[in-house]
N, C-alpha and C positions, 0 to 999 in steps of 0.2 A: 348358429354357425352354418355357413354355406357348405354343401357337400363337396364342391369342387371349385377350383380357381377358374376365373373367367379371363379371357384375353380379348381385347378390343383391337382389331386390325383396321388401321386408317389408310384409306386409298384416296389420293388427291383428286382423281378424276374418274368417276364411274361411268362416264360416257364413252370411254375408249378402253383398249386393252393395256393402257400405259400404267400398269401396276396391278390391275385386277387379277390377271392370270397368276402372277407371283403370289398375290394375297390368297387366292383360292388354293394354291399348292400348300402354302404355309398353314392354311386353315385345315386342310385334310390331314397334315402331319400332326398338328396340335390336337385334333380330335382323336387321332390314334393314341395320343398320350393321355387322353381322358379329360382334357380341358373343355370347358364351354367356350365357344368362340362366336364373336359377332364381327361383321364387316360393315364399316361405316365410311362415308365419303361424300364428295360433292359431285354435282352434275353440271359440268361445263358444256352442256349440249342439251338437245331436246329430249333424249331418252337414255335409258341404261344401255351399256355395251351389249351387243347382240348375244354374246356367250353367257350372259347372266340370265339364268332361268327366272321366269316370273315368280315362281314359288320360293326362290332363294330368300333367305333372311338377310336382306341388305337394307340398311338405313341410309337414305340419300337425301341430301339437302341441296337446294339450288346453289350452283356456283356462279357468282357474278363478280364484277370487278370492284376494286376499292373505290370509294369507302364503304359501299353497301355490303361488301364481302364480310366486314366485321360482324354484321347481324347474322349472316349465315354461320360464321364461326361460333357465335354465341349459342345458336340453336344446336349445333353438333356437340359442343362441349357439355351441354345438359344431358345428352344421351350416351356419352361415353361412361360406362360403369364397370369396365374391366379392371381386375386387380393388376393386370399388366397391360400396358399400351404398346402396341407393335405398329410403328409407322413405316409405311412402304414408300421409300424414296425420300431424300432430303429436300422435299418440297415444302414451302410455307403451309400449304393446305393439308399436309399430313404430319411431317415432323414438327413444323411450327406449332400446329394445334396440339400435338402431343406434349411439347414442352410447356405450353400454357397450362394444360391440365396437370402436368407434373408440379408446376409452380405452387399450386394451392391444394393439391391432394397428396403430394409426395409419392405418387405411384411410380413404379419402375417403368422406364421407357426403353424399348428395344428399337433400334433403327435398322431397317433392311435396305441395303443399297444394291440394286440389281442393274444399274446403268450409271454411267458418268453423265449426269444431266447437263453439265456445262459443255460437254463435247459437242452438243448440237449447236452451240453458239460460238465455237472457236476455241473452247478449252481455256487453258491458262493465258492465252493471248487476248482473251476478251477483256475489255475495260469499258467502264462507263465514266466518261469525263465531259459532262455537258457544260455549256455556258450557263450562267444564271438564268438567262432568258429561256434556253432550251429546257432546263430543269423545271422551270415554272410551267412550261407547256406540257411536259411529260407528266407532271403531277396534277395539274388543274384542268387541262382540257378534257372534254368528255372522252375523246379517243386517245388520251395520253398513255404512252406505253407503261409508265410506272403504276398505272391503275390495274395492270394485269398481275394477278397473284403469282404467276409463274415466270415473271420477268427475270432474266439472267442475273440482275443485280441481287434479287432476293435469293436466288439459288446459291450465289456466292456467299451470302450471309449465312445461309443454312449449312453450307459446307464448313464454315468456320465454327459452327456450333456442334459439330458431330461428337466432340468429346463430352458434350452434356448428356448424351445418351448413356444409360446404364450398361448397355451392351450393343454391339454392332454385328450384323450378319451380312456377308457378301457371298457371291458365288463364282468369282473369277480371280485369278492371280493379279490381274491389273488392278482391280478394285481393292484387293487385300493390300497391295503395296501402297496404294494411295490413302486408304482409310483405315487399314488395320481390320480388326474384327475376326469373326469365326466363319469358316467356310460352311455354308448350308447350300447344298447343290439344288438345282432345279429337279425335283423328283417327278416321277411319272407313276401314274396308277397302273402298275404292271399287271394287275388282275383284270382291269378293263382293257388295256392295251396288251392283249394276249393272243398271239397268232393262232393258237390252238382252237380259238373260238370262231375263226373266220376261214373262209375258203377264197383264195385269191381270184380264181376264175369266176366264181359267183359274184364277187365284189366288182370285178371288171365289167361283167355283164350288166350289173345293176346300174352302173354309171355310164353305160354306153362306150366302154373302152376296150371291148374284147378284141377288136381287130388291130390293136396297137401294142407296141412295146413302150411301157410307160416310165418316164422320168417324172417324179412328183415333187412339187414344192408346196407343202401344206401350210402356206402363210401369205402375208401381205407383201407384194413386191415393192421394193425400194431400190434406188440406184446402187446403194452400197451392198445389197444382198447378192449381186453378181449374176442375176438371171440373164443379162445380156451376153455374158461369157458362155453360158450354156447354149443359148440360141445361136451364137456364132459357131459354136462347136457342132451343132446340128446342121448348120449350113455346110460345114466342112465335110461331115460324114455323108450327108445328103441321101439318107435311106428313108423311103416314104412311109414306113410303118412306125417311125419314132415320133413320139409326142412328149412335149413338156406340159404336164397338167398343173395348173395353178389353182389352188383352192382358196376361195374367199375374196381375192382381189384386194385392191388398195382402198382403205377408207380415208386416206389422207389427201390424195390428188388423183390425177388422171394418168399416172405413170403406167398402169397396166394397159390402158388404151394405146399409149405410145408404143409399148411392146407389141401389141396386137397389130397395129398398123404396119410395123416394119417386118415382123416375123410371124404373122398370123397363121401361116401354113403349118407351123410347128406347135402352135399353142392350142390347148383345150382349157377353157376357163370354167371352173365349177363354182357354184355359189357357196356362201358361208353356211356351215352346218353346225348344229349343237355339238358340244364337246364329246358327248357320249356316242356320236356317230363317226367321229374322226378315226377310230381304229378300223372301222369297216372301209373307210376311204383309203387309208394308208395301206390296208391289205391289198388294194388294187394295184399298187406300185410294183414295178420290177426293181427300180432304183429310187431311193430318196436322195435328192440333191440339195446341198446346203453350201452354195458356192460363194461364201462371204468374201468381199474385198477387204483389203487391209487399210482401215481408216481408224481414227481415234474412237469413233462410235463402236465399231465392231470388235476392237481389242478388249473392250470392257464387257462384251456380251457373252451370254451363255444361250446359244440358239435352241429354243425349245424343239425345233424341228429335228434336231439330232436325236433327242430321246424319243420322239414319235417313231422315227425309223428304227432306232435301237430296240425299243420295246417290242416292235412288231417284226423283229428279226429280218430286217431288210438290208441289202447291200447299201451302204451310204457313201456317196461321193461328196467330199467336202474339201476345204482349203486349209493350208497351214497358217491360220490366223488366230491370235489370242489363245484361248484355252482349248480350242477344238482338237489339236493333236492329243492333248492330255485326256480329254473326255473320251475320245474314241479308242485311245490306246492303239493296239494292232488289229482292231476289228473293223476298220473302215478303209476307204481308198482316198488318199490325200494328194492334192496337187498344189502348186503354187497359186496364190491369188491372182486374178485377172489374167489367166493364162488359158484361153480357149483351146489352144493346140493340145495341152496336157489333158484337158477335160475330154476332148474328142478321143484321144488315145485310151483313156480310162473307160469311157463308155463302151468302146469297141472291145476292150479287154474283158470287161465284166460280162458282156453278152456272149463273147466267145467261150467263156468259162463260167456260165451261169450257175451250174451246180456248185462249183467251188465258192463262188460269190455268196450263194445262199448259205453255205456252211459258215462263212465268215459272219453273215447276218445272225446266225444262231449264237455265235460267240458274243456278238454285240448285245443281244438280249441278255445273256448271262451277265455281262458286265453291267448292263443297265439295272438289273435286279439287285446286284450287289452294291453298286455305288450310287445309282441315280433313281432309286425308287422312293415312294412316299415313306416307306419304312426307314430308308437310309436318312432321309431328311429328319424324321422323328427322332432317330437315335442321336443326331447332333443337337437338335433343339432341346432335347431332354437335359443335356449337360449345360447348354447356354442358360436355361431357366434355373437350373439348380444353383448356378453361381450368383444369381441375382440376390 
């Protein structure tokens, strides 16, 4: 008899953060509950995502296009030996593989949905209606789009199979309304992200930020994340010691270079750092900004940058989009999306009353510990697994 149950977490692409961060949070919560946990997935790139430590126990198989992808699926199926299979995202390379394993082992499958995958392709409006000639090209040409394992047609099929999972977990109201399931929040390791362990001035000095008042965005810039609105606000305020610090940059395209070209005088770009260094970086911030715009993508999201700031007791300036007001409660500063004028007002208000803003940050940490910690995740997961 095994001493403890094992959970296999399946991530569709270990070359990016598209699923791995959520998987690592779930892994931490499951370990708290006493389970043995493995992370498996495919590499649709040259190397593992930068936040994955080399010593991490991750099993990765080469991710390639159909039809060769079936061989990769065969390899990973042989290595999945968890008593429970936990698929991250309704992707063929995660949920599809999990359902195949369930078919001949009868092992329970949990599906975690942390994004609306089809929202990146137009959502419910997206349709695939090719001519016979186009269908043949898409299937049989070397660069045919239907050879891509994450083509939206396959995502649509996966969404139709959500009810085949034994349990579903989600982290926003939008996803709950669409797919049902149980809320499992994005937890934060609040013992690692603990402001008592860091000195803000020392952190600012370490990263060359001592002479500035820092607005920090600890993530990858994308147009829907609203950084342009913050930069327009800084133009309006026009105070020379204000800076927007962007940590990590965009792994997707040259969008951060576009921001730099237009608003370079307000931007300080820092490189990507390992996860255990992030608390020290966030400690350097005066304000953490999460200025999401209102789009189908953002309504489904739980921005991890919120809990970075909350756990580190920082004043958080964000927008009324999706679940953000619910996550922050009364512990943050909220403005309407895509409204630089309101952002400018709030930045000035926070710095004029910084002591009061920092007190609000302390309340944000208390809220994070209670509702959005790894322990909070573990509590909910315990009941999900008990029902299987």
